[in-house]
N, C-alpha and C positions, 0 to 999 in steps of 0.2 A: 455538552455539544450537538448540535442535530445532525443526524445521519449522513450521509449526502446520497440524493436520491437519483437514480439511473433509471433514462427509461430505456429499454433494449428493445429494437423492432426487429425481429428474424420469424420466417416461416416456417424452419425447419424443425420439429417440436424437439429432437434432442438436442439440436444445438445448445436451440432455447432455454431448454431445462436445463442443462447441465453445465449451461455460461451462468444464467441464475443463480445456482446454485452456489458456482465457484466463486460469485461474485457478492454472496450473502455470506459467506464462509468469512471474507476479510471484514464483513464490517457494512458493505454497503443495501443501502433499501433499492429493489429492484420493481420496476412496473414494467410486464414483460408482454410483449402482442406480437400477434402473427400477421400483421398486415400494416400498408401504411397509414389507411384511415383512421382504425382503432388506433394509431400509435398517434396521428394526429389527435385526435380527440382527446388521448390519456394527457397529450401533454399539453393543451389546452385546459385539459380538469386541475391538474396539479402541476404547476412548472418543474421539471427536474434541475438538476443541477448540471445535468450532463446528458446528452440523447445519444444511443450507439445506434447505428441504422444500418444494414445491411442492404445494398444497394439492389439485389432482385429481391425485391417482395409484392408481393399482388397488391392488388386494388390501385396503391398508391405507390409506387417506385420508391427507391431511397432517397433517389437525386431528386424526385420532386417532392419529397417529405421534408430535406433539407432546405430546399428553397422555402416551404412554406414554414416552417419555424424561422428562417431566416429574417423574412419578412416581417416577422413580431416578434423577435425577440434575439440577445446576443449571444444567448445559452451555447456554451460548447458543445460543437459535434464533431464526433468520429464515424468517420463511415468504414462497413465491411467489406471486403470485397474479396471474390475467391481468386481472380487473376490479378496478378500485381501488375501486368504491362497490359491491362486492359483499359481502354477509354475511360472504360466507369470510373475509374481512380480518377482523373483530371476531371470527370466533369463532376464531380463532386465535391472536389476542391472547388469549380468554380462556381459552384451552387452555393456557396459560403460554409463548408464543413474545414475545421481547424486541423484535423489529422484523419489518415486512415490506417487501417490495419488488415493485414493479408489474411483470410483461410486459405488453409485451417490455421490456426494460430493458439499457442501456447496461454493457458489460463493468468501464467504469471507475467507473461508479457502482455496481455491485455490490461492486467490490473496496473503494470507497471506504466504504459502510455495514458491510463486514465488519471491516474494520480499526478503526471508531468501535466497533463492538459491544465489539471485543476489548481496546480499549484503556477502555472502560470496566471491563470484566471483569478488566485485570486489573490496575484502581488502583480496590482497595475503599477506599481510603481515603476520610474525607468531605470534603464542599467545603471551600476555605475561611470558617473562620467557624464549623467546626463547634464546639458548645459553648459558644460565647457567647450571650448572653440575649438575646429580642428584645423587643417593645413589651408588648402583651396577652399575657397569659397566658405569662411568664416563666417557663421549665422552672426547675425544681430540679435540683440536680444533685451529684455529688461525683465531681471529677476526670474520666475521661470517661464517665462515667454522666449523662444526662441524664433526669429524670423528668417524666413527664406523666400525672398521677392513677394508675391504674392498669400506666400503659404506661412500660416502662425499656427505654432506647435507650444499648448500652455502644457509643461510637464507639471505643475503644479494641481491643477484642475484637471490633469488630463483631458483636454478639447482640441480641437483642431479646428480651425477654419482658414476658408482660402478665398482671397478677395473679400473679407469682412464675412462672408455665409460660413455659417458653422457645418463642418462634414462628419458625417454620421460614419465613424470606425468600428469594426469587431474588434476587442480586445488582443483578439492575435494581432489584426494587423496593428493594432495601435503599438504594440512593443515593436512589432517592425519598425514602425515610422520611428520610434526611440532610438533603437539602435540608430539607425539611420544620422539621426539628426542628432544622436550626442557625439558624433565624429565627420560631420560634413568636408566628402572631399575626400576622405578616408574608403578605398575599397574594402568592400566585406564578402569575403569569400562564400559560398553557399556553405559548407560545412560550416563555418565559424555561425553563421544565423542559425544554421540547426542546432549548434549546440547552445546558443544564448536564448531565441526565441521559444525553439519549440522542446528546449531540456534535454536534448539528445545526448547523452554521454557516448553515446557510439555512430556509427557512421548509420545515415536516413536516407530516403528517397529524397533526391534534391528538388523533384518535381513538385514538393508540397512549398518549396521555396520560392519556384518560378511562378508558380498559380497565384502564390500571394505577392509576390511584386507586382505582376501586373493584375491582379483587384487591386492594389493599393494604388498603381500608376492612374486607375480610372477616376480614385476619387482625386485624388492631390495634384494631376496634370501627368501628361503621357512623360513628358520631358524631365520630369524633376528627378526622377530615378534613374541614373544612366547605367547601361549594362556593360560592362569592359569585359570583352570576348575575352575568355578563357580565365579568368579570375573573379569575377564575382559581379557586384553593384557598388553604386557610389550614392549617395545625395549632393545634387547640383546645387549651390548657393543661389 
C-alpha cells in the first residue's frame, strides 16, 4: 500500500522541520514548503493525499491557498492556527478546510487528527441507517436515492442533485448531508455531528460544524437545513 503523502506548508523553520520528522516517523511521506506559492506549486506538481496549511505564511496566505486548492480538488485540508479564538479559524473553514488544529500542537494529536480526516475521506459510504425513513419529513426514495423536495441524494453513487442539476460537495459536506438524510426531521446536535462526521472521540470546536452546515446550505438550499436553537440542526423533508 502506498504511503500517505502530506503537503505541509509552514514558514517557521523549526516547526516545519520538527513536524515533518514527526510525521515521517509514523510512516507519512511529507513535502514541506515554507510559503504559500511554493506550496501551491507542490500541490499541483504531485497531488498529495492531505494538505496541512498554516494560516500565516508569506507570499500566499494559508486561507487563500486553501481556496486555490479547493477550486481544483476535494483533497482534505487541515488548517493550522496559532489562535483558537481567531477569525482565521472561521475564514479557513469558510475557504473549504475540513478541520483545523491550534498551535502549539502535540505531534500525537496532529497525527490523530490527520488519520481521522483520512478515515472520513477513505470511507465515503454513508452512516448506518442511511436511506431509512425518519419521523417528520420522511424522505421519498427509490433504491439508494432519497428525495427531499427538489433535492436528490444518491447514497449509492455518492451524488447529489438539486432541481436536476448535480451539486458538487466535498467529502466532508457529503458525509454531513448523509447524516441529515439518514434521519430527516430528527434534530442532530453539534456534538453528535462532530462524533459522526469528524470522527471526534472527544469534545471539539462546534464552529467546525456551524461553518460546514452554512457551506452545505449554500449548495442545497438555505431552508433545507433548519437550525433548532439550543439543540442543533435537522433536515427538512
